[in-house]
N, C-alpha and C positions, 0 to 999 in steps of 0.2 A: 622826649624829643633824644634825637639820637646826640653821643654828646661829639666834639668836636675835633676828638685827638681818636673816634670811633673810624677811619679809616689808616690809619697809621696802625691800631692791633691788627686790625686786618690783615695789613701786608708786611708785620712783623711775623705772625703765626704762617703765610706763605714762605717767607725767607725760612721759616726755620724747619717747617715742615722738611719744603724741596731739597735740603739743607741737609736733615736725618739720609732724604730717596739718597740723595748723591754718596751718603757718605755706606751707606751700603751698597749700593749700584762698588762705588772702590773695593771695598770689600767681596761684592764676588769677583770683580777683574781676580784681586790678588789671590783668590785659591780658586781659579780657574780649571787649573791642573793636580791641585790637591785628593789626594782620592780620597774618599766619601763622604766628600765635600756637599752640601745642599744647597741648593742657591736663593734667596733670601730676597723678599722682598718687605716694605712696608705700609702697612694698611694704612690708607690715609680715611680721615671720616670729618665727613664734616664738627664746626664746632657750634653750639646753642644756636636760635635768634635772637637776636633784639627783637621785642614787640614795640615797632612805635608804633602813633596814633594811626597813619596809613596801615597799619600792616608791618610783619613779621622785616626783620630785614640781614640780611645773611652775615654775620662776622668770622666767617675766613674757615680756614683749615686748622687740623689739629696732630699729627704724625699718634696712630695706633701703633698696636704692637708686630714688632718684626719677623713674621711668619718666614717656615720655613715650603717650600713646595715640592710636596710628599704626593705619592700616592701610596699609601701602608699596602692595597693590595697584592701590589706589582715586589713590595718586599716580600711576603707573605709568595708570594711562586717561584724569584730567584731563590727564595732560599730551601725550597724544595730541590730545585734543579741541583742548586749549588751541594747538596746534599749525600743527590744523587749521583755529579757529577767526583766525585770525593771516594764513593764507596768503589764508581765505577775505573776509577785511574791508582787506587791503589790493588784492586785482584790484577788490572794490565801490567802492572809494576810488577809485584809478584810474579805471576802464570811467565813474563818477559826473563824476570831472572833464572825460574825454573826451565824452558827453551832454549837459554844458552849453553845452561846445563848440560842439558840432554842433547842438543845438539843431535839433530837428526831430520833431513840423512846427509848424514857426511860421512866421508873416508875415515875419521877417526871415532867415530859415536862406535855405541854397541853391536851394531847390526854389526858392522864392519869387523870387530873383532871376533862376533857371531861367525859371518863368516868365513875367518880364517880359519879361528880353532875348528868350524865344520870341515872346510878343504885338507885340514893336515890331517884330521880323523878318516876322510876319504884317505887322502897318501898313506896314510896306516894298513886301510882294509885289502890294498893293493898288492905294497912293501911292510910287512909284517917285522923282518925279518933286518931292514936299513935302520941301523944304530940313528944316522942323521936324522930320517923320518920323526924318531921316536923324540928325537929333541926336539922334534918344531914343536909335534906334541903338544911336552910339556912347556916349553915356550909359550905359544899360543894359549896354552890353558893357563899361564898363571897370568895375560895380561888380557885376559876373561877377567882371568878373579878379580884382576888391580882395578879395570875399567868399571866395574861394579861397586868395588870400594869407596874409587870417584865419584863416583853417582852415587850416591848413601854420603859422604863426609861431604862433600858441595852441598848436596840438595840440605843436610842437617844444621849444617853451619848456614845458609841463609836462612835457615828457619831460625835458627836461632839470633839472629840478626833483625828478627822481622817481630822476636818478642823484646827486643830491645825498644824497638819499635813501636810496640802496645808500648809500654812503659814513656815513650817519650811523649805520645800521643793523649797519655791521661794526662802528661804533668801540665800540655799546653790548651789541654779542657780544664783541668781547672785553672789555671793561672789567665786565660783569661776571662770565667765568670768571678774572680778579684775581683777584678779590672774593669769587668760589669758591675760590681757593688759599685765597687770607689766610683766609679759614674754616677750613680744613681744616691748614692750620698752627699754628688755633691750639686744634683738639682735637684736633693729633697732641699737645698738653705738658700735658692732660685724662684721656686715657684711657690713656695708658701708666698709669695710675695706680688703673686700676679704677675713676674714678669716670665720668658720665657728665654731658657738656657739653649737657645741654635745653637751652639755649637758645641756644648757637650753634649745635646741628644745625638750630630754628629758621629762623636766617635766611638760615642753608645752603638749606636746601629752598623760602622764599621765593623766593633766587637763581634755582635751578633752574627755579622755577615761574614766571618771567618766559623764562628764557632758551629754556626749551620753545617762549614764545610764538612766538622771531624764527626760530629755528631747529631744525629736526627730530633730537633730542639721544636716547641712551639710557645711565643712567648708570650703571657699576659700584660698587661697595664694595672697597675691598681694606681689610684686614689685614695689614701688614705681620712681614715674618718676625722683626724685629728690634726689636721695639714695647714690653715690658715686658708688663705683665700685666694687660691689657684682659679690664673686662668681658664677660662671659660675652654680653649682648647690647649692647655697645659696634655705634654701625652701622658706623667707621671712619672711611676718606681716600675721596673722593667724585673716581670717572675721569670723563672724559664724552670721548664718542665720535660723531660725526657720522652718524647713520645715516640711509638711504633710508626707502620708505617702508613700504615693509612689515617695518623692521627690517636692514634689509642691513646689511652693513657692505660700504663703497666700497674693496677691495680688502682689501690687511690691516689697514684700519679706519686711516682719520682723527681722529687726538684731536685736543679741544682741549687739553684738561688730562691730564696723561701721569703716573702716580704709582707709582714702583720696588713691586716685590711687597717689593722684600730691605729698605732703606733707609725708602723709606718719606717719603725725595725726589720731590718733585714739580717741573714745569715743564710752563711751561703755552704752547700755542702760534696765536701768531696768525694768524686766517684772513684769509685777501687776496683781493676781489675787481679784475681791472680790464675796460679795453674794449680794446677792438683797436684799435694804436696807441696808447691810451692818450689818445686822442680824444675831444671833449664827445661828445653825443649818440652815440655809438658802440656797439653793442652787445656786451656781457659776454663776452671768451674764453675767460675763465680765473676756476675759484675755486682757491685752494691755501691748504693749511694746514699747515704745515713743511713745503712743495717739493711735497706732495705734492698729485695733482688730479684733483679731482667732476666724474666727467663727464656727471653728468646733474644735471636740477635735482629730484629725485625729495624731496631735505631740504625742501624745504615751507616751513612758516612766515613768517612776516611779508619774510625780506631774499626767500626765493622765491615769492612773487609779486610783488614789488619788482621784483624780475629779468625774472618773465613779464612785465611790464605793460611794462618798460622794454626790452626788447630784451636777445637772448642769440645768439649763436653757438660752446656748447661744441663740444670735442671728443667726434663719437662722435652727436652730433644736429643733424638741419635746419634749427637756428636757425630764430625766429619773435621773435615780443613782438606784446602789443596794438598800442601806440604802432609803430613799426615796421610795420606792416603797416597799419593805416592812412593813416599818412605816404606806402605805398611805395601805394597803389593812389589817393589824389591827385593822388599826381607823375602815373603810365597814364594815369585822367583823363582827365587836364592835360591830359596829353603828346598822349590824340589823339583829344580834343575841337579843340585850337586847330589842331592839325594839319590835321585832316580838313576841319577849317572853311577855312583860311589856301587850301588845295589847290582846294575848289570858288570862293575869294573870288579870286583871281589869275586865275583860266580868266576873269572875268569883267570888265567894264568898268565903272568909272564913269558919273555921269552926261556925256552930250554926252564922254565921253574916249574918245578913238581909239589908246589903249595897257593894256594889264591893270593890272587892280588890283593893289599890292602886297597886301602880306600887311597881314590887320586883327588879328593877333596876335603882338604880341610878346615869342618862345620864346628871342629868344638869336641863334637860327639866322640865318646869313645865308647866300643861294645866289643864286642867279639863275638860275632856269628856263629862261626862254630861252637861255641859255649852258653848263650843265651838264651833262655826262654823263651817264648814265641809273644809271654805278657812284656816282656823285658824289650825286645827291638821293636811291639807296636810302638813304644814309650820312645824308643828313639828315633822312632821315625813317625812320631808326634810334633806338629808343629806347636813351638810355643810363641807368643801375640809382644812377651817382653825381651827378645831374644835379638841382637836385629844382627840377622846370618849374613846381609848382603855388606858389612862395615867388618864380619871376620873372615867370610872365603879368601884360603886359597890354597894354591896348591901345596900338595903332600911332599913337607921338604925333602923324604927321601927317592920321590918319584923323578927331583931336579935336580937328583947328585945320581940316581940309577934310574934314566928312563927306560932300562930293558924289564921294567918292574912293569910297565903299562901293559896293561891284557889285552892284547889283540887274539889270544888263542883264547878257545874254550875249551880247550881238554890238558891234559897232567902233559906236562915236559916241554907245551911252549914250543911246538915243531915250526922252522921259518913259513913253512905253509897255513898255519892255520891261523885263519882269520877271520874265524864268524863273531868274535868277544868283537874284535873291531868294529862290523857292520852294525851290530846292537849299540852300539856307542853313538857310530853317528846318526843314528834311524833314531834318537831320542830329540833332534833338534821341530821334528815334522810328528811326534809321537804325541797324541793328544793325553792330555792327561789324568783321565778314567782311566789310561792302563800302567796308571803307575806307579813302583810298588806293588811289581808281581814276579810272581818264580816258575819258571814253568819245570811239574814234578813230571814227571815220568810212569803212567803205568801202565796197563796192560790190558789187550782185552781180548776176550773169550778164546783166539788161539795164538794170544802168546807174544800180538806184536805191540811196537812202544806204540803207547800211544802219548804226546806231551799234552799240558794240562797247564791250565796257567792257573793259578792261584794267588789271592790277594791273603799276601802274608805281613806285609806290614803296614797296616790303614791305609788312607790316603794322601794323596795331595791336598792343600790346602786350601779349605773353602772361599769361592770367589774365583775365582781359577779355570780356564776351559779354554779349549781348541789345544793348540801348542805350544810349547816353550815361543817360536818364532813368530802364531798370528798374536800370541796376546800379546807379544813386548811391540807388534807391530800399531793392536787396536790400543796398546795404551799409551802408544806418541801418537795416534791419531784423536785420541782425547782429548788429551794435549792439545792440541792444534786446532782443535776444536774450538775446548776451553777459553783459553788465547784470544780468537779470533773476533771471538763474540764478547767478551769483556773490551776490546780495543777498539771492536764497534759502538758496542752500546757506551764508553767512553765519546765516541764521536758523538757519538748522534745529541746525548743528553748535553753532550760541550757545545752546539747549535743549536738548541735552547738556553743553555745560557746566556747564550754570546745573544740570540733573541730581546731573549727578557733584559738583561742586562744597558740596551738598547733603547728598548722599550724606558725604561726605567730614569737611564740618563740624558733620554729625549723631557723628561715631566722636573726631573729634580736639575740634569747637570750646567754648567753654569755655558751659553752661548753667549761668545764674544759679541760677534755682531749684534745679538739684541741687548747686550747694556750698555754697548756703544749706543744705541740708538736711545737707549733709556740716560744716558748720562745727557746726551744732547738738549734732547726732553725733560730731565729735572733743571739743564744749566739753563734756558730756555727760559721755564719756569720761574727759577732763578731771579733773572735779570730783570722777566716780568717783573716779580713781585719787588726789588730795589727798585725801579722806572717806577712805582705806582707811590712807593717812599716819598722819596723827589717829589713828582706832582701835588700828593698832598704839602707840602712840601712849604712848594712853593705858593698854594693856596691860601694855607693859615700865613705863610710873612708878605702877602697881597692885604688877606684881613687884617692884620696885626699895623705895619706896619708904613700900609696905605689908605685904612679907613678911616674917615671923620677927616681930612687936610686939604676937602676941595673945597677953595674960597679963602686960603691962607696968603 
């Protein structure tokens, strides 16, 4: 027989269930603008029915777990695209700074300064005896050297800043992993009791999102064997490992956060990035996690983009980087141009001079061409990658003080009309690099006539240089523009994908105030109805208790 108070218990359960739903709705509304918050709902479930003589009768409702409305697939997709956004954003930023320094085309860039120097050499060829023209050549040469110095020093300073940014990013990665570990520990105190710490889940997922922008990761969930009685919908503990762009492991798996499958104990493995000889502006040569090396830059993210801009030489990779490549190109270009200019200049004579002219550009290379052996000459004209020629180049101080030393003439005495060497100097800007470091040697034919033969007496221009000085520099600027535009375009394209995935994710997990207000009214009416049910049953019981059996008194 059904209990007399059965209806009261059913209505009371209804009150409790609707009340919990109202509280959860209020929690959603309060966090409508909280970053990373996932909307929650109470899973209602019917209580066990009562077996009456005429059949089963319902006993009401009870609130089940408070669960998050979240799609894990969208999380994975978002983190993948967010990682690409971090990668292209860092590259785009680094190349934008490089473009600001190079500043081409402009009236103050290296191209404009080169044109001024070339024009002054043309004027010198037309007026080799004019002292003012010679002074302009010396001044424009100094301007050219100082512009190259500025480029190199500015690029090197930005590269140094990128090196510091690598350290900051590594520190952020390690800090985020440590915070995730702390949240793992807090979650591990709740889940074994069958509860779901939803707000802790949200905080942890938000940190994972931030981490995915810095480096490409994959998250594995672990439910330890010794973990009490967790709910079937419990997420578990996060284990985080670095993966390549295609999701592949690095060897046996390089884990930033490890979780023991049995006990649930976790350990944080610090990420380390070291440079060659631990030197300033030296390429990155090792990326380690718990003593294990990552042998390529496939992990992407902001860290990968910064390292690619800064410079790297990892095991198994050729080694490169936007800034090292630009600095090396400037060094090679400066060395080849200055040495060839000096090569021609020292073969000529200054105004009214009986001695060959000194070097025009000073690169810190001291050699007497008249007494040096061919081996010594070739060594002097050999490019050394360890020397920063673009940082060292300057105009010979003797020429600054006495412009008459500029070798416009090709014959001794440097008479006022001799301008052959000045034309040779002016032609360097359009001269092919394959013709650098040569000297015309006079030989005689069978009839005794002089034959001018070019001999390569000093080696060759550094590898990687092709075309002329002007065309190579134009190509250098063009390549920079293409790389920068490509990075910006990729960043914009990935941003669209990130926004799209984020929109889809928020459409599932985000709080809709309209929906929550509807739920608020729904649960309020259900609560009121349950309360009304209690009133009705109370009136019924009052009739039974107080009015039954008093008829006829």
